[in-house]
C-alpha positions as CSV (number, residue, x, y, z in Angstrom):
1,M,25.7,1.8,-22.0
2,G,24.2,3.1,-18.8
3,C,25.8,4.1,-15.5
4,A,28.4,1.8,-14.0
5,G,26.7,-0.7,-11.7
6,K,23.2,-0.1,-13.0
7,K,21.7,-2.8,-15.2
8,Q,19.7,-1.7,-18.1
9,W,16.4,-3.5,-18.9
10,A,17.9,-5.2,-21.9
11,D,20.8,-6.6,-19.8
12,R,18.5,-8.3,-17.4
13,G,17.6,-12.0,-17.6
14,P,14.1,-13.3,-18.0
15,A,13.8,-14.2,-14.3
16,S,15.0,-10.7,-13.3
17,K,12.5,-9.1,-15.6
18,A,9.7,-11.2,-14.3
19,A,10.6,-10.3,-10.7
20,V,10.5,-6.6,-11.5
21,V,7.1,-6.9,-13.3
22,V,5.6,-9.0,-10.4
23,A,6.9,-6.6,-7.8
24,G,5.5,-3.6,-9.8
25,A,2.1,-5.4,-10.1
26,V,2.0,-6.1,-6.4
27,Q,2.9,-2.5,-5.6
28,F,0.1,-1.2,-7.9
29,A,-2.4,-3.6,-6.5
30,L,-1.6,-2.7,-2.9
31,A,-1.8,1.0,-3.6
32,G,-5.0,0.6,-5.6
33,A,-6.7,-1.3,-2.8
34,A,-5.5,1.1,-0.2
35,W,-6.7,4.1,-2.3
36,A,-10.1,2.5,-3.0
37,D,-10.6,1.7,0.7
38,L,-9.5,5.1,1.8
39,V,-11.9,6.8,-0.7
40,R,-14.9,4.7,0.4
41,R,-14.2,4.7,4.2
42,P,-15.9,7.5,6.2
43,A,-13.4,9.9,7.8
44,D,-14.5,8.8,11.3
45,Q,-13.2,5.3,10.5
46,V,-9.7,6.5,9.6
47,R,-7.0,7.3,12.1
48,G,-5.9,10.8,11.3
49,P,-6.6,13.0,8.2
50,K,-7.5,11.1,5.1
51,W,-5.2,13.4,3.0
52,R,-2.2,12.4,5.1
53,W,-3.0,8.7,4.6
54,G,-3.3,9.4,0.9
55,L,0.2,10.6,0.8
56,V,1.5,7.7,2.9
57,V,0.0,5.2,0.4
58,L,2.3,6.7,-2.2
59,V,5.3,5.3,-0.5
60,N,6.2,1.9,-2.0
61,F,5.0,-1.3,-0.4
62,V,5.4,0.3,3.1
63,G,2.7,3.0,2.7
64,P,-0.3,0.8,1.8
65,L,0.7,-1.8,4.3
66,A,1.0,0.9,7.0
67,Y,-2.5,2.2,6.1
68,F,-4.1,-1.2,6.3
69,R,-2.3,-1.9,9.6
70,W,-2.6,1.4,11.4
71,G,-4.7,3.8,9.3
72,R,-8.1,2.2,9.7
73,V,-10.4,1.9,12.6
74,D,-11.7,-1.6,13.2
75,Q,-15.3,-1.7,12.0
76,A,-16.2,-4.9,13.8
77,L,-16.0,-3.4,17.3
78,P,-16.4,0.2,18.3
79,R,-13.6,1.6,20.5
80,G,-13.9,0.3,24.0
81,A,-16.7,-2.1,23.3
82,P,-16.3,-5.6,24.8
83,P,-16.2,-8.5,22.4
84,A,-19.6,-10.2,21.6
85,P,-20.2,-13.5,23.6
């Protein structure tokens, strides 16, 4: 028996176990993609220090998503450049 209110792995149903495994796989995939991008991207294409974004990526789903949304500088257009016609 575990703590009251906490389900043990053996007490979970197949759908619940599958959901946990899928959520874990998505988390690892997001973090892995963010880490790979962060390592390969030059420092001038990252907003802020790369080490700080490396720590942010460690935060469950939110960290990698935040890095992809706010941590990278858009490669397509330099800052202040007008869009191509």
